[in-house]
C-alpha positions as a printed Julia matrix, in Angstrom:
429×3 Matrix{Float64}:
  15.57   -0.1   50.15
  16.34   -0.38  46.46
  15.98    2.58  44.11
  13.48    2.61  41.25
  14.15    4.81  38.26
  10.84    5.69  36.64
  11.02    6.56  32.96
   8.45    7.71  30.44
   6.86    4.53  29.02
   5.84    3.86  25.44
   3.73    6.83  24.32
   3.59    6.03  20.63
   5.45    7.94  17.96
   5.63   11.17  19.91
   8.66   13.21  20.89
   9.06   16.23  23.15
   5.75   15.87  24.94
   5.26   18.59  27.57
   4.86   17.91  31.29
   1.74   19.78  32.42
   1.42   18.6   35.99
   3.52   17.08  38.78
   1.23   14.95  40.95
   3.7    14.16  43.75
   6.51   15.75  45.73
   9.67   14.32  47.33
   8.8    12.32  50.43
   5.34   11.29  49.26
   4.37    7.66  49.77
   2.71    6.21  46.66
   1.07    2.96  45.71
   1.34    1.09  42.44
  -0.43    2.95  39.6
  -0.66    6.24  41.54
  -0.08    9.1   39.07
   3.38   10.69  39.23
   3.23   13.22  36.39
   0.78   14.18  33.64
   1.84   14.57  30.01
  -0.2    16.26  27.32
  -0.2    16.36  23.55
  -2.29   18.66  21.38
  -5.33   16.42  21.86
  -5.22   14.66  25.22
  -3.37   14.06  28.43
  -2.2    10.92  30.17
  -0.76   10.0   33.51
   2.54    8.22  34.07
   1.86    5.9   37.02
   4.13    4.59  39.74
   5.42    1.1   38.84
   5.05   -0.07  42.44
   4.71    1.07  46.05
   7.4     3.26  47.56
   8.5     6.76  48.5
   9.27    9.54  46.05
  12.94   10.37  46.48
  13.58   12.81  43.65
  11.59   14.47  40.86
  13.77   15.06  37.81
  11.37   17.12  35.66
   9.28   20.23  36.12
   6.13   21.62  34.55
   6.94   22.82  31.05
   9.74   20.31  30.44
   9.4    18.22  27.3
  10.02   14.49  27.51
  10.03   11.44  25.27
   9.9     7.68  25.75
  12.72    6.62  28.07
  13.2    10.02  29.74
  14.01    9.58  33.45
  11.37   11.48  35.41
  11.33   10.22  39.03
  13.5     8.24  41.42
  11.69    6.23  44.08
  12.71    4.18  47.09
  11.03    0.81  46.74
   8.89   -0.43  49.58
   9.23   -4.07  50.64
  10.2    -6.5   47.88
  12.07   -5.42  44.82
   9.91   -3.29  42.62
   8.9    -4.41  39.16
  10.82   -3.12  36.18
   9.75    0.38  35.16
   8.98   -0.83  31.66
   6.0    -2.7   33.07
   4.29    0.56  33.96
   1.67    1.16  31.33
   0.53    4.69  30.59
  -3.0     5.38  31.68
  -4.82    7.5   29.15
  -6.78   10.08  31.06
  -8.6    12.0   28.41
  -9.41   10.44  25.09
 -12.44   11.88  23.43
 -14.69   12.66  20.21
 -17.07   13.5   19.15
 -20.16   12.92  17.7
 -17.59   10.54  17.15
 -14.32   11.0   15.63
 -11.06    9.23  15.48
  -7.47   10.29  15.46
  -5.89   11.23  12.14
  -4.39    8.37  10.22
  -1.99   10.15   7.91
  -0.36   12.47  10.43
   1.06   11.93  13.89
  -1.91   11.96  16.24
  -2.02   12.86  19.9
  -2.59   10.44  22.72
  -6.29   10.29  22.06
  -8.63   10.54  19.13
 -10.31   13.79  19.94
 -11.78   15.72  17.08
  -9.37   17.02  14.52
  -5.7    16.52  13.93
  -4.11   19.95  13.78
  -0.57   20.77  14.89
   0.25   20.94  18.58
  -0.1    24.33  20.19
   2.78   25.86  22.15
   3.03   24.58  25.7
   5.78   26.77  27.16
   4.36   30.3   27.41
   7.52   31.87  28.79
   7.02   35.18  30.62
   3.37   35.67  29.69
   1.54   37.42  32.56
  -1.05   34.76  33.4
  -1.99   32.63  36.38
  -1.34   28.84  36.5
  -5.06   28.14  36.0
  -5.14   30.3   32.87
  -2.01   28.6   31.53
  -3.59   25.21  32.13
  -6.8    26.27  30.37
  -4.76   27.49  27.39
  -2.99   24.12  27.16
  -6.31   22.28  27.33
  -7.77   24.45  24.56
  -4.6    24.4   22.41
  -4.2    28.18  22.51
  -0.9    30.09  22.38
  -0.91   32.62  25.24
   2.0    34.51  23.7
  -0.33   35.66  20.92
  -3.04   37.01  23.2
  -3.34   40.54  24.53
  -4.37   40.46  28.17
  -7.28   42.62  29.27
  -6.8    42.05  32.99
  -5.07   44.3   35.48
  -1.6    45.35  34.25
  -2.11   43.35  31.04
  -2.75   40.02  32.75
  -4.25   37.37  30.42
  -7.54   36.17  31.89
  -9.7    33.1   31.33
 -12.11   35.31  29.38
  -9.27   36.29  27.02
  -8.49   32.63  26.4
 -12.12   31.65  25.8
 -12.72   34.63  23.52
  -9.76   33.63  21.36
 -11.58   30.44  20.36
 -13.78   32.54  18.09
 -10.88   34.63  16.91
 -11.75   37.8   18.78
 -11.2    39.82  21.89
 -13.24   39.24  25.05
 -16.84   39.92  24.19
 -19.31   42.08  26.03
 -23.06   41.98  25.86
 -23.02   44.59  23.09
 -19.69   44.2   21.29
 -19.12   41.28  18.93
 -15.74   39.58  18.83
 -13.36   40.8   16.16
 -11.12   38.67  13.95
 -13.32   35.92  12.57
 -16.41   38.08  12.9
 -18.2    35.5   15.03
 -19.82   37.31  17.97
 -19.4    35.87  21.44
 -22.58   34.75  23.18
 -23.36   37.31  25.89
 -22.98   36.17  29.49
 -26.23   35.75  31.41
 -26.68   35.83  35.17
 -29.07   32.88  35.45
 -29.25   33.25  39.25
 -31.62   36.18  38.68
 -34.28   33.75  37.51
 -33.94   30.97  40.06
 -31.56   28.62  41.89
 -28.54   27.41  39.91
 -25.61   25.06  40.35
 -22.39   25.22  38.34
 -20.23   22.16  37.72
 -17.02   21.93  35.69
 -16.98   20.05  32.4
 -15.2    16.71  32.42
 -11.66   16.87  31.13
 -12.66   14.91  28.03
 -15.26   17.52  27.13
 -12.88   20.39  27.82
 -10.41   18.88  25.38
 -12.85   17.7   22.73
 -14.92   20.89  22.62
 -12.37   23.06  20.77
 -11.69   20.3   18.23
 -15.4    19.84  17.56
 -15.69   23.61  17.2
 -12.77   23.72  14.79
 -14.1    20.82  12.71
 -17.55   22.39  12.48
 -16.16   25.78  11.43
 -13.62   24.46   8.93
 -15.53   21.64   7.24
 -18.57   22.34   5.04
 -20.8    19.63   6.51
 -23.61   17.93   4.62
 -25.58   14.95   5.93
 -27.22   12.4    3.63
 -29.94   10.18   5.13
 -30.94    6.73   3.92
 -32.08    3.43   5.4
 -31.28   -0.27   5.14
 -33.45   -3.34   5.56
 -31.64   -5.38   8.24
 -34.34   -7.98   8.85
 -32.26  -10.94   7.66
 -28.92   -9.8    9.06
 -30.52   -9.16  12.46
 -31.74  -12.78  12.59
 -28.22  -13.98  11.76
 -26.73  -11.62  14.36
 -28.94  -13.13  17.05
 -27.79  -16.64  16.09
 -24.15  -15.6   16.42
 -24.88  -13.81  19.68
 -26.35  -16.98  21.19
 -23.2   -18.9   20.23
 -20.84  -16.23  21.55
 -22.48  -16.19  24.98
 -21.41  -19.77  25.62
 -17.85  -19.28  24.43
 -15.55  -21.42  26.58
 -12.74  -18.88  26.71
 -14.68  -15.7   27.42
 -18.28  -14.88  26.48
 -18.69  -11.83  24.28
 -21.52   -9.96  22.61
 -22.32   -9.74  18.91
 -23.83   -6.36  18.04
 -24.74   -4.85  14.69
 -21.59   -2.71  14.74
 -19.19   -5.37  13.33
 -21.55   -5.83  10.37
 -21.62   -2.06   9.86
 -17.82   -1.99   9.91
 -17.48   -4.77   7.34
 -20.09   -3.15   5.09
 -18.36    0.23   5.46
 -15.02   -1.24   4.36
 -16.65   -2.63   1.23
 -18.11    0.8    0.46
 -14.79    2.53   1.19
 -13.08    0.24  -1.31
 -15.75    0.98  -3.91
 -15.57    4.73  -3.25
 -11.95    5.48  -2.22
 -12.56    9.23  -1.87
 -14.31    8.4    1.42
 -11.1     6.77   2.7
  -8.94    9.78   1.89
  -7.85   13.09   3.42
  -7.11   16.51   1.98
  -3.4    17.2    1.82
  -2.0    20.1    3.91
  -2.21   22.55   0.99
  -5.83   21.53   0.27
  -5.1    20.96  -3.42
  -4.96   17.16  -3.47
  -6.16   13.99  -1.75
  -4.16   11.43   0.22
  -5.67    7.99  -0.4
  -5.2     5.45   2.39
  -4.7     1.82   1.48
  -5.71    0.55   4.91
  -9.09    0.36   6.62
  -9.17    1.3   10.3
 -12.62    2.03  11.69
 -13.18    4.21  14.74
 -16.29    3.72  16.83
 -17.86    6.13  19.3
 -17.92    4.71  22.82
 -20.03    6.27  25.54
 -18.23    6.52  28.91
 -19.06    8.2   32.24
 -16.62   11.01  31.41
 -17.75   11.57  27.82
 -17.4    10.17  24.33
 -14.17    8.46  23.27
 -13.28    6.78  19.99
 -11.26    3.54  20.04
 -10.09    2.21  16.68
 -10.38   -1.29  15.2
  -7.37   -1.76  12.92
  -7.39   -3.66   9.61
 -11.12   -4.35   9.63
 -10.85   -5.7    6.07
  -8.72   -8.59   7.37
 -10.92   -9.59  10.29
 -14.15  -11.54  10.63
 -17.31  -10.67  12.54
 -16.35  -12.74  15.6
 -12.83  -11.3   15.85
 -14.13   -7.75  15.48
 -16.8    -8.43  18.13
 -14.21   -9.65  20.65
 -12.04   -6.62  20.02
 -15.02   -4.26  20.31
 -15.89   -5.7   23.7
 -12.32   -5.44  24.98
 -11.78   -1.87  23.75
 -15.18   -0.72  25.04
 -14.4    -2.06  28.52
 -11.0    -0.34  28.52
 -12.58    2.91  27.32
 -15.08    2.91  30.19
 -12.23    2.29  32.66
 -10.05    5.01  31.1
  -7.33    2.5   30.25
  -7.05    2.79  26.48
  -3.46    3.0   25.26
  -2.39    5.63  22.7
  -2.13    3.06  19.91
  -5.73    1.96  20.52
  -7.02    5.45  19.77
  -5.12    6.36  16.62
  -5.17    5.8   12.91
  -8.87    5.72  11.99
  -9.75    6.33   8.33
 -13.54    6.32   8.84
 -15.75    6.51  11.93
 -19.11    5.08  12.96
 -21.25    6.71  15.64
 -24.07    4.45  16.78
 -26.97    5.61  18.94
 -28.89    2.42  18.27
 -29.08    1.45  21.92
 -30.71    4.77  22.8
 -33.03    5.88  20.03
 -33.66    8.68  17.56
 -34.58    8.86  13.89
 -31.48   10.58  12.45
 -28.71   13.02  13.43
 -25.72   14.88  12.01
 -22.42   13.45  13.29
 -19.51   15.9   13.0
 -16.79   14.92  10.53
 -13.46   14.38  12.25
 -10.77   16.04  10.14
  -8.61   14.84   8.53
 -11.22   12.16   7.83
 -13.77   13.24   5.23
 -16.85   11.27   6.29
 -18.56    9.69   9.28
 -21.52    7.3    9.47
 -24.22    7.73  12.11
 -26.88    5.12  12.9
 -29.84    5.2   15.27
 -32.34    2.64  16.51
 -33.88    0.35  13.89
 -37.65    0.02  13.74
 -40.28   -2.18  12.12
 -41.96   -0.52   9.15
 -44.3    -1.6    6.33
 -42.33   -2.04   3.1
 -43.87   -2.66  -0.34
 -42.44   -5.78  -1.95
 -44.24   -5.38  -5.26
 -47.34   -7.21  -4.19
 -48.07   -6.19  -0.61
 -46.77   -4.27   2.37
 -44.73   -6.5    4.67
 -43.14   -5.73   8.05
 -39.37   -5.2    7.76
 -36.75   -4.04  10.26
 -35.33   -0.78   8.89
 -32.11    0.89  10.04
 -31.74    4.69   9.51
 -28.33    5.76   8.15
 -26.89    9.3    8.47
 -23.73    9.96   6.46
 -22.0    13.3    7.14
 -19.29   14.3    4.7
 -16.82   17.06   3.8
 -18.36   18.78   0.78
 -14.93   19.93  -0.4
 -14.08   16.3   -1.17
 -17.44   14.57  -1.61
 -20.53   15.76  -3.44
 -24.13   14.76  -2.84
 -24.31   12.24  -5.65
 -21.26   10.38  -4.34
 -22.76   10.3   -0.84
 -26.0     8.86  -2.19
 -24.09    6.19  -4.14
 -22.04    5.33  -1.05
 -25.1     4.69   1.11
 -26.85    2.84  -1.73
 -23.8     0.57  -1.91
 -23.75    0.19   1.87
 -27.45   -0.57   2.43
 -27.7    -3.75   0.29
 -24.66   -5.18   2.07
 -26.57   -4.91   5.34
 -29.63   -6.48   3.78
 -27.89   -9.72   2.8
 -25.09  -11.04   5.02
 -23.71  -13.13   2.14
 -22.66   -9.96   0.34
 -20.3    -8.99   3.17
 -17.91  -11.72   2.02
 -17.69  -10.27  -1.51
């Protein structure tokens, strides 16, 4: 049998990524794409799969080791024909996520997935901290440094409760004592079984990872949501015409939704109001203006919400964006998005149009400063100066960081956006 040397594949612009899990042991028989090890950044984890069938001969890394692209991690004995080159093994992203939709930071190095926020990576090697493997894993998932926690367990052991309590900046809470530090009291634990039958299930890994980032974004960003609406009667008729054409595409049928039109209109508004396409600098005393327009979109998957990113939306047409949306959405549902497909958004759109609602408050994904939410459109009587006529109206919910954007600017942004959706010809301007 020939020997396969499995190396860390392309993981984007990341160095020294920690190994958090070894999925195999020497002697194990694996198939192509079986996970060998799991890597994790500050925002997500991903598996490194086997490039082909064979037997694990030697594992060259251990939990806690830090690796980069090209690092040799496993040697395998190939089974049958010569195994494919290791470079062909594509990383399988396990846990992208967001948020009431949010995308990965565009002006800093992001993690493997666009989960809320873009803060620095938390320590992964906790040294001699007195904590069990499950507690260490939870700390990695929540981006918490165990070396800075004081354990309340037996003989100073750090417990899961200590880790969870640290999210609000305090010590483990009791039913009567609020957490210290940030002053935010912990919600008291309740024994629900006293009131009736219960069943407890673990959160999906995506939600475990995205929760702390959502929490951080909500606590750190002064959120305001501005609501407006757009008349999409004409653009909806045009969308249906394009959708009929796309369904008979000879290469591969695809769907035309309202989202590509929203993306193009958003780019026009971002150009007109560049503060919305910026980020606060690290010292919070200036803005970093981005000269590119990458739009993240919230994608509902069985494991939770993830946010793929359409790059250079200003340079693409409705049909090209629609094809890319379909491809990325399918990969998101299958958990096969690559790191590059989940990074670099400057603005995000969260659409609940296929479900319903009248409005909502999407959470801003720092370091972005705004996010657009849309819900289901509805027919409504609109006065045209002479009579009320039925028009298809789309509710718009724009959440923004009040440190960067004030209410008047938000109102102007949506008033610039709405007319673009009312007349498709204006999207080309």
